[in-house]
TORDREN-672730 format. One record per residue (C-alpha): residue number from 1; residue in three letters; y, x, z. Coordinates in steps of 0.5 Angstrom, whole numbers. Each point is the difference from the previous one (the first is absolute). Layout:
<recs>
nr=NUM; rest=Ala; Y=Y; X=X; Z=Z;
...
</recs>
This chain:
<recs>
nr=1; rest=Unk; Y=388; X=208; Z=368;
nr=2; rest=Unk; Y=5; X=-4; Z=-3;
nr=3; rest=Unk; Y=-1; X=-7; Z=-2;
nr=4; rest=Unk; Y=5; X=-4; Z=-4;
nr=5; rest=Unk; Y=1; X=-7; Z=0;
nr=6; rest=Unk; Y=-4; X=-4; Z=-4;
nr=7; rest=Unk; Y=4; X=-4; Z=-6;
nr=8; rest=Unk; Y=1; X=-7; Z=1;
nr=9; rest=Unk; Y=-2; X=-2; Z=-8;
nr=10; rest=Unk; Y=-5; X=4; Z=-5;
nr=11; rest=Unk; Y=0; X=0; Z=-7;
nr=12; rest=Unk; Y=-5; X=-5; Z=-3;
nr=13; rest=Unk; Y=-3; X=1; Z=-6;
nr=14; rest=Unk; Y=1; X=-5; Z=-5;
nr=15; rest=Unk; Y=-5; X=-5; Z=-1;
nr=16; rest=Unk; Y=-3; X=-1; Z=-8;
nr=17; rest=Unk; Y=4; X=-7; Z=0;
nr=18; rest=Unk; Y=6; X=4; Z=2;
nr=19; rest=Unk; Y=-2; X=5; Z=-6;
nr=20; rest=Unk; Y=0; X=-5; Z=-4;
nr=21; rest=Unk; Y=6; X=-3; Z=1;
nr=22; rest=Unk; Y=3; X=7; Z=-1;
nr=23; rest=Unk; Y=-2; X=0; Z=-7;
nr=24; rest=Unk; Y=1; X=-7; Z=-1;
nr=25; rest=Unk; Y=8; X=2; Z=2;
nr=26; rest=Unk; Y=0; X=6; Z=-6;
nr=27; rest=Unk; Y=-2; X=-5; Z=-5;
nr=28; rest=Unk; Y=4; X=-5; Z=2;
nr=29; rest=Unk; Y=6; X=5; Z=0;
nr=30; rest=Unk; Y=-2; X=1; Z=-8;
nr=31; rest=Unk; Y=1; X=-7; Z=-2;
nr=32; rest=Unk; Y=8; X=1; Z=2;
nr=33; rest=Unk; Y=1; X=4; Z=-7;
nr=34; rest=Unk; Y=-5; X=-4; Z=-4;
nr=35; rest=Unk; Y=4; X=-7; Z=2;
nr=36; rest=Unk; Y=7; X=3; Z=-2;
nr=37; rest=Unk; Y=-3; X=1; Z=-6;
nr=38; rest=Unk; Y=-3; X=-7; Z=-1;
nr=39; rest=Unk; Y=6; X=-4; Z=1;
nr=40; rest=Unk; Y=4; X=3; Z=-5;
nr=41; rest=Unk; Y=-4; X=-4; Z=-5;
nr=42; rest=Unk; Y=-2; X=-5; Z=5;
nr=43; rest=Unk; Y=3; X=-5; Z=4;
nr=44; rest=Unk; Y=-2; X=1; Z=8;
nr=45; rest=Unk; Y=-3; X=-7; Z=1;
nr=46; rest=Unk; Y=-4; X=1; Z=-6;
nr=47; rest=Unk; Y=-2; X=7; Z=1;
nr=48; rest=Unk; Y=-2; X=-2; Z=7;
nr=49; rest=Unk; Y=-4; X=-5; Z=-2;
nr=50; rest=Unk; Y=-4; X=3; Z=-5;
nr=51; rest=Unk; Y=-1; X=6; Z=5;
nr=52; rest=Unk; Y=-4; X=-5; Z=5;
nr=53; rest=Unk; Y=-3; X=-4; Z=-5;
nr=54; rest=Unk; Y=-3; X=7; Z=-3;
nr=55; rest=Unk; Y=-2; X=2; Z=7;
nr=56; rest=Unk; Y=-3; X=-7; Z=2;
nr=57; rest=Unk; Y=-4; X=0; Z=-7;
nr=58; rest=Unk; Y=-2; X=7; Z=1;
nr=59; rest=Unk; Y=-2; X=-1; Z=7;
nr=60; rest=Unk; Y=-4; X=-7; Z=-2;
nr=61; rest=Unk; Y=-4; X=4; Z=-5;
nr=62; rest=Unk; Y=-2; X=5; Z=6;
nr=63; rest=Unk; Y=-1; X=-5; Z=5;
nr=64; rest=Unk; Y=-3; X=-5; Z=-4;
nr=65; rest=Unk; Y=-7; X=-2; Z=3;
nr=66; rest=Unk; Y=4; X=-1; Z=7;
nr=67; rest=Unk; Y=4; X=-4; Z=-3;
nr=68; rest=Unk; Y=-5; X=-6; Z=-1;
nr=69; rest=Unk; Y=0; X=0; Z=8;
nr=70; rest=Unk; Y=7; X=-2; Z=0;
nr=71; rest=Unk; Y=2; X=-4; Z=7;
nr=72; rest=Unk; Y=5; X=-3; Z=2;
nr=73; rest=Unk; Y=2; X=5; Z=5;
nr=74; rest=Unk; Y=0; X=5; Z=-5;
nr=75; rest=Unk; Y=5; X=-3; Z=-5;
nr=76; rest=Unk; Y=4; X=-2; Z=6;
nr=77; rest=Unk; Y=1; X=7; Z=2;
nr=78; rest=Unk; Y=1; X=2; Z=-7;
nr=79; rest=Unk; Y=5; X=-5; Z=-1;
nr=80; rest=Unk; Y=4; X=1; Z=6;
nr=81; rest=Unk; Y=0; X=8; Z=-2;
nr=82; rest=Unk; Y=2; X=-1; Z=-7;
nr=83; rest=Unk; Y=7; X=-5; Z=2;
nr=84; rest=Unk; Y=1; X=7; Z=5;
nr=85; rest=Unk; Y=0; X=4; Z=-6;
nr=86; rest=Unk; Y=3; X=-4; Z=-5;
nr=87; rest=Unk; Y=6; X=-2; Z=5;
nr=88; rest=Unk; Y=0; X=8; Z=1;
nr=89; rest=Unk; Y=1; X=2; Z=-6;
nr=90; rest=Unk; Y=4; X=-6; Z=-2;
nr=91; rest=Unk; Y=5; X=-1; Z=5;
nr=92; rest=Unk; Y=2; X=8; Z=-1;
nr=93; rest=Unk; Y=0; X=-1; Z=-8;
nr=94; rest=Unk; Y=5; X=-6; Z=1;
nr=95; rest=Unk; Y=4; X=5; Z=6;
nr=96; rest=Unk; Y=1; X=6; Z=-6;
nr=97; rest=Unk; Y=3; X=-5; Z=-5;
nr=98; rest=Unk; Y=7; X=1; Z=5;
nr=99; rest=Unk; Y=-2; X=6; Z=4;
nr=100; rest=Unk; Y=-1; X=7; Z=-2;
nr=101; rest=Unk; Y=-7; X=4; Z=1;
nr=102; rest=Unk; Y=3; X=4; Z=6;
nr=103; rest=Unk; Y=2; X=-6; Z=4;
nr=104; rest=Unk; Y=-7; X=-4; Z=-2;
nr=105; rest=Unk; Y=-4; X=6; Z=2;
nr=106; rest=Unk; Y=5; X=1; Z=7;
nr=107; rest=Unk; Y=-1; X=-8; Z=2;
nr=108; rest=Unk; Y=-8; X=0; Z=-2;
nr=109; rest=Unk; Y=-1; X=6; Z=5;
nr=110; rest=Unk; Y=1; X=-5; Z=5;
nr=111; rest=Unk; Y=-7; X=-2; Z=-1;
nr=112; rest=Unk; Y=-2; X=5; Z=3;
nr=113; rest=Unk; Y=2; X=-2; Z=8;
nr=114; rest=Unk; Y=-2; X=-7; Z=-1;
nr=115; rest=Unk; Y=-8; X=1; Z=-1;
nr=116; rest=Unk; Y=-1; X=3; Z=7;
nr=117; rest=Unk; Y=4; X=-6; Z=2;
nr=118; rest=Unk; Y=-4; X=-5; Z=-3;
nr=119; rest=Unk; Y=-6; X=4; Z=2;
nr=120; rest=Unk; Y=2; X=-1; Z=7;
nr=121; rest=Unk; Y=1; X=-8; Z=-1;
nr=122; rest=Unk; Y=-6; X=-1; Z=-4;
nr=123; rest=Unk; Y=-6; X=5; Z=3;
nr=124; rest=Unk; Y=4; X=0; Z=7;
nr=125; rest=Unk; Y=-1; X=8; Z=0;
nr=126; rest=Unk; Y=6; X=4; Z=1;
nr=127; rest=Unk; Y=0; X=7; Z=-4;
nr=128; rest=Unk; Y=-1; X=6; Z=3;
nr=129; rest=Unk; Y=6; X=5; Z=2;
nr=130; rest=Unk; Y=-2; X=5; Z=-6;
nr=131; rest=Unk; Y=0; X=-6; Z=-4;
nr=132; rest=Unk; Y=6; X=-2; Z=1;
nr=133; rest=Unk; Y=3; X=7; Z=-1;
nr=134; rest=Unk; Y=-3; X=0; Z=-6;
nr=135; rest=Unk; Y=3; X=-7; Z=-3;
nr=136; rest=Unk; Y=6; X=2; Z=2;
nr=137; rest=Unk; Y=0; X=7; Z=-4;
nr=138; rest=Unk; Y=-2; X=-4; Z=-5;
nr=139; rest=Unk; Y=5; X=-5; Z=0;
nr=140; rest=Unk; Y=6; X=6; Z=1;
nr=141; rest=Unk; Y=-4; X=3; Z=-7;
nr=142; rest=Unk; Y=0; X=-5; Z=-4;
nr=143; rest=Unk; Y=7; X=-2; Z=2;
nr=144; rest=Unk; Y=2; X=8; Z=-2;
nr=145; rest=Unk; Y=-5; X=-1; Z=-6;
nr=146; rest=Unk; Y=4; X=-6; Z=-2;
nr=147; rest=Unk; Y=7; X=5; Z=0;
nr=148; rest=Unk; Y=4; X=-5; Z=5;
nr=149; rest=Unk; Y=7; X=4; Z=-3;
nr=150; rest=Unk; Y=-2; X=-4; Z=-6;
nr=151; rest=Unk; Y=-1; X=-7; Z=3;
nr=152; rest=Unk; Y=6; X=-5; Z=-1;
nr=153; rest=Unk; Y=0; X=-5; Z=6;
nr=154; rest=Unk; Y=4; X=-6; Z=-3;
nr=155; rest=Unk; Y=-5; X=-6; Z=3;
nr=156; rest=Unk; Y=-2; X=-4; Z=-5;
nr=157; rest=Unk; Y=-5; X=-5; Z=-3;
nr=158; rest=Unk; Y=-4; X=7; Z=-3;
nr=159; rest=Unk; Y=0; X=3; Z=7;
nr=160; rest=Unk; Y=-3; X=-6; Z=4;
nr=161; rest=Unk; Y=-5; X=-1; Z=-6;
nr=162; rest=Unk; Y=-2; X=7; Z=1;
nr=163; rest=Unk; Y=0; X=-1; Z=8;
nr=164; rest=Unk; Y=-4; X=-6; Z=-1;
nr=165; rest=Unk; Y=-5; X=4; Z=-4;
nr=166; rest=Unk; Y=-2; X=5; Z=6;
nr=167; rest=Unk; Y=-4; X=-6; Z=3;
nr=168; rest=Unk; Y=-5; X=-1; Z=-5;
nr=169; rest=Unk; Y=0; X=7; Z=-1;
nr=170; rest=Unk; Y=-2; X=1; Z=7;
nr=171; rest=Unk; Y=-4; X=-7; Z=0;
nr=172; rest=Unk; Y=-4; X=3; Z=-5;
nr=173; rest=Unk; Y=-3; X=6; Z=4;
nr=174; rest=Unk; Y=-1; X=-5; Z=6;
nr=175; rest=Unk; Y=-4; X=-5; Z=-4;
nr=176; rest=Unk; Y=-5; X=5; Z=-3;
nr=177; rest=Unk; Y=-1; X=2; Z=8;
nr=178; rest=Unk; Y=-1; X=-7; Z=2;
nr=179; rest=Unk; Y=-5; X=-1; Z=-6;
nr=180; rest=Unk; Y=-4; X=6; Z=0;
nr=181; rest=Unk; Y=-8; X=-1; Z=2;
nr=182; rest=Unk; Y=1; X=-8; Z=-1;
nr=183; rest=Unk; Y=0; X=1; Z=-8;
nr=184; rest=Unk; Y=-3; X=3; Z=-6;
nr=185; rest=Unk; Y=4; X=5; Z=-2;
nr=186; rest=Unk; Y=-2; X=0; Z=-7;
nr=187; rest=Unk; Y=2; X=-8; Z=0;
nr=188; rest=Unk; Y=7; X=1; Z=4;
nr=189; rest=Unk; Y=2; X=5; Z=-5;
nr=190; rest=Unk; Y=-1; X=-4; Z=-6;
nr=191; rest=Unk; Y=3; X=-7; Z=2;
nr=192; rest=Unk; Y=7; X=5; Z=4;
nr=193; rest=Unk; Y=1; X=3; Z=-7;
nr=194; rest=Unk; Y=0; X=-6; Z=-5;
nr=195; rest=Unk; Y=3; X=-4; Z=5;
nr=196; rest=Unk; Y=6; X=5; Z=0;
nr=197; rest=Unk; Y=0; X=1; Z=-7;
nr=198; rest=Unk; Y=0; X=-8; Z=-2;
nr=199; rest=Unk; Y=5; X=-1; Z=5;
nr=200; rest=Unk; Y=4; X=6; Z=-3;
nr=201; rest=Unk; Y=-1; X=-3; Z=-7;
nr=202; rest=Unk; Y=2; X=-7; Z=2;
nr=203; rest=Unk; Y=7; X=3; Z=3;
nr=204; rest=Unk; Y=2; X=2; Z=-7;
nr=205; rest=Unk; Y=2; X=-7; Z=-3;
nr=206; rest=Unk; Y=4; X=-1; Z=7;
nr=207; rest=Unk; Y=5; X=6; Z=-1;
nr=208; rest=Unk; Y=0; X=0; Z=-8;
nr=209; rest=Unk; Y=-4; X=6; Z=-1;
nr=210; rest=Unk; Y=-4; X=-1; Z=-7;
nr=211; rest=Unk; Y=-6; X=3; Z=-3;
nr=212; rest=Unk; Y=2; X=8; Z=-2;
nr=213; rest=Unk; Y=-2; X=2; Z=-7;
nr=214; rest=Unk; Y=-7; X=4; Z=-1;
nr=215; rest=Unk; Y=1; X=7; Z=2;
nr=216; rest=Unk; Y=-6; X=5; Z=1;
nr=217; rest=Unk; Y=4; X=3; Z=6;
nr=218; rest=Unk; Y=0; X=-6; Z=4;
nr=219; rest=Unk; Y=-7; X=-2; Z=-1;
nr=220; rest=Unk; Y=-3; X=7; Z=1;
nr=221; rest=Unk; Y=4; X=0; Z=7;
nr=222; rest=Unk; Y=-1; X=-7; Z=2;
nr=223; rest=Unk; Y=-8; X=2; Z=-1;
nr=224; rest=Unk; Y=1; X=7; Z=3;
nr=225; rest=Unk; Y=3; X=-3; Z=6;
nr=226; rest=Unk; Y=-5; X=-6; Z=0;
nr=227; rest=Unk; Y=-5; X=5; Z=1;
nr=228; rest=Unk; Y=4; X=3; Z=6;
nr=229; rest=Unk; Y=2; X=-6; Z=3;
nr=230; rest=Unk; Y=-7; X=-2; Z=1;
nr=231; rest=Unk; Y=-3; X=6; Z=3;
nr=232; rest=Unk; Y=6; X=0; Z=4;
nr=233; rest=Unk; Y=-1; X=-7; Z=3;
nr=234; rest=Unk; Y=-7; X=1; Z=1;
nr=235; rest=Unk; Y=1; X=6; Z=4;
nr=236; rest=Unk; Y=5; X=-3; Z=4;
nr=237; rest=Unk; Y=-4; X=-6; Z=2;
nr=238; rest=Unk; Y=-6; X=5; Z=1;
nr=239; rest=Unk; Y=4; X=5; Z=4;
nr=240; rest=Unk; Y=4; X=-5; Z=4;
nr=241; rest=Unk; Y=-7; X=-3; Z=4;
nr=242; rest=Unk; Y=0; X=6; Z=4;
nr=243; rest=Unk; Y=8; X=4; Z=-1;
nr=244; rest=Unk; Y=5; X=-4; Z=4;
nr=245; rest=Unk; Y=5; X=-4; Z=-4;
nr=246; rest=Unk; Y=6; X=5; Z=3;
nr=247; rest=Unk; Y=-5; X=6; Z=-1;
nr=248; rest=Unk; Y=0; X=-3; Z=-7;
nr=249; rest=Unk; Y=8; X=0; Z=-1;
nr=250; rest=Unk; Y=1; X=6; Z=3;
nr=251; rest=Unk; Y=-5; X=3; Z=-6;
nr=252; rest=Unk; Y=3; X=-5; Z=-5;
nr=253; rest=Unk; Y=6; X=3; Z=1;
nr=254; rest=Unk; Y=-2; X=7; Z=-3;
nr=255; rest=Unk; Y=1; X=-4; Z=-7;
nr=256; rest=Unk; Y=7; X=2; Z=-1;
nr=257; rest=Unk; Y=-2; X=7; Z=1;
nr=258; rest=Unk; Y=-5; X=1; Z=-5;
nr=259; rest=Unk; Y=5; X=-4; Z=-5;
nr=260; rest=Unk; Y=5; X=5; Z=2;
nr=261; rest=Unk; Y=-4; X=6; Z=-2;
nr=262; rest=Unk; Y=-3; X=-3; Z=-7;
nr=263; rest=Unk; Y=7; X=-2; Z=-1;
nr=264; rest=Unk; Y=2; X=7; Z=1;
nr=265; rest=Unk; Y=-6; X=2; Z=-4;
nr=266; rest=Unk; Y=3; X=-4; Z=-6;
nr=267; rest=Unk; Y=7; X=3; Z=1;
nr=268; rest=Unk; Y=3; X=-4; Z=5;
nr=269; rest=Unk; Y=4; X=4; Z=6;
nr=270; rest=Unk; Y=-1; X=-3; Z=7;
nr=271; rest=Unk; Y=7; X=2; Z=5;
nr=272; rest=Unk; Y=-1; X=4; Z=6;
nr=273; rest=Unk; Y=1; X=-7; Z=5;
nr=274; rest=Unk; Y=-6; X=-3; Z=-4;
nr=275; rest=Unk; Y=-5; X=6; Z=1;
nr=276; rest=Unk; Y=2; X=0; Z=7;
nr=277; rest=Unk; Y=-2; X=-8; Z=0;
nr=278; rest=Unk; Y=-7; X=3; Z=-3;
nr=279; rest=Unk; Y=-1; X=5; Z=6;
nr=280; rest=Unk; Y=1; X=-5; Z=4;
nr=281; rest=Unk; Y=-5; X=-5; Z=-2;
nr=282; rest=Unk; Y=-5; X=5; Z=-1;
nr=283; rest=Unk; Y=2; X=2; Z=7;
nr=284; rest=Unk; Y=-1; X=-7; Z=3;
nr=285; rest=Unk; Y=-7; X=-1; Z=-4;
nr=286; rest=Unk; Y=-2; X=6; Z=4;
nr=287; rest=Unk; Y=3; X=-2; Z=7;
nr=288; rest=Unk; Y=-4; X=-7; Z=-1;
nr=289; rest=Unk; Y=-6; X=4; Z=0;
nr=290; rest=Unk; Y=0; X=2; Z=7;
nr=291; rest=Unk; Y=-4; X=-3; Z=5;
nr=292; rest=Unk; Y=0; X=0; Z=8;
nr=293; rest=Unk; Y=-4; X=6; Z=2;
nr=294; rest=Unk; Y=-7; X=-3; Z=4;
nr=295; rest=Unk; Y=0; X=1; Z=7;
nr=296; rest=Unk; Y=-5; X=5; Z=2;
nr=297; rest=Unk; Y=-2; X=4; Z=7;
nr=298; rest=Unk; Y=3; X=7; Z=1;
nr=299; rest=Unk; Y=-7; X=3; Z=-2;
nr=300; rest=Unk; Y=0; X=-4; Z=-6;
nr=301; rest=Unk; Y=7; X=2; Z=-2;
nr=302; rest=Unk; Y=-1; X=8; Z=1;
nr=303; rest=Unk; Y=-6; X=0; Z=-4;
nr=304; rest=Unk; Y=2; X=-5; Z=-6;
nr=305; rest=Unk; Y=5; X=-4; Z=1;
nr=306; rest=Unk; Y=2; X=-7; Z=-2;
nr=307; rest=Unk; Y=-6; X=-3; Z=-4;
nr=308; rest=Unk; Y=1; X=-6; Z=-6;
nr=309; rest=Unk; Y=1; X=-7; Z=3;
nr=310; rest=Unk; Y=-2; X=-6; Z=-4;
nr=311; rest=Unk; Y=3; X=-6; Z=-1;
nr=312; rest=Unk; Y=1; X=-6; Z=-4;
nr=313; rest=Unk; Y=4; X=-3; Z=-6;
nr=314; rest=Unk; Y=5; X=-5; Z=2;
nr=315; rest=Unk; Y=-3; X=-7; Z=-2;
nr=316; rest=Unk; Y=2; X=-6; Z=0;
nr=317; rest=Unk; Y=-3; X=-5; Z=5;
nr=318; rest=Unk; Y=-3; X=-4; Z=-5;
nr=319; rest=Unk; Y=-3; X=7; Z=-4;
nr=320; rest=Unk; Y=-7; X=1; Z=0;
nr=321; rest=Unk; Y=-2; X=7; Z=-2;
nr=322; rest=Unk; Y=-6; X=-2; Z=-4;
nr=323; rest=Unk; Y=-1; X=4; Z=-7;
nr=324; rest=Unk; Y=2; X=-3; Z=-6;
nr=325; rest=Unk; Y=-4; X=-3; Z=-5;
nr=326; rest=Unk; Y=3; X=6; Z=-6;
nr=327; rest=Unk; Y=-4; X=6; Z=3;
nr=328; rest=Unk; Y=6; X=4; Z=2;
nr=329; rest=Unk; Y=-1; X=0; Z=8;
nr=330; rest=Unk; Y=5; X=1; Z=5;
nr=331; rest=Unk; Y=2; X=8; Z=2;
nr=332; rest=Unk; Y=-2; X=1; Z=6;
nr=333; rest=Unk; Y=5; X=5; Z=3;
nr=334; rest=Unk; Y=4; X=-2; Z=6;
nr=335; rest=Unk; Y=7; X=-3; Z=-1;
nr=336; rest=Unk; Y=6; X=0; Z=5;
nr=337; rest=Unk; Y=6; X=-5; Z=-1;
</recs>
């Protein structure tokens, strides 16, 4: 009887939290086209401010009961994440004033390899081989999706600001995992959205931006994206209680893939190199789902093979695993870094 050597890795089924993040990237990707339309009728800082203020108010209506028990811990965590959201959007927007969108997208992709490095420092947990390979594929895919042939490298203030923006982008992902399980989901979501909105509006006089003339287009877009942002941030806060920052980053890399698909439906054309980049991002997500096969004895291997192994979500040393007061329970499925 012929026996094949057992595989070192097996493809794991996505958890509920990972599936939620995958669906999140579809919503996220659809926002690009809406933003592109909205900024034709509004300045960028005003629109970003209104968008996040609307998201914060919508979240406040949903979680108004939980807000009565607001703690300093919730305020601090929400403010810290909100500052990261503001800085990520702000520095990237400032950079776009002097560089083109292709260069911006190319440089912004650097946040993907930054997250596993920060995770290693913050959580003291080294990502496993499949995840590292997945990160590499996702990073290369994002670079190709940004069309490197259109990138113009003359390293100036715009490039510098965009590079610096990758730190708060990665920092937001890390901070969400740091505070996961220690704060109330509803309260921290409301605070981070309002902080991002207030800071964005406060930036307008600093950059000389004025309030635009009223238009139903920017208003409807802002409220619609505000609703989406509220759902996006709540999903991130919930799912990253068990999904590691690095795994979440690989999933988030699928956002521009969906943006490209939706743009194609709207009439845009993707060059072949961008399609290759999208395929590499998808491949990165699949590879990152490979888990080390559980060691079993020979008889078990002949009959049933390797069985699922349980694992723990990467948690900060100070993070507890208590359920939050909002009634949203942390996913119970396993997570590998």
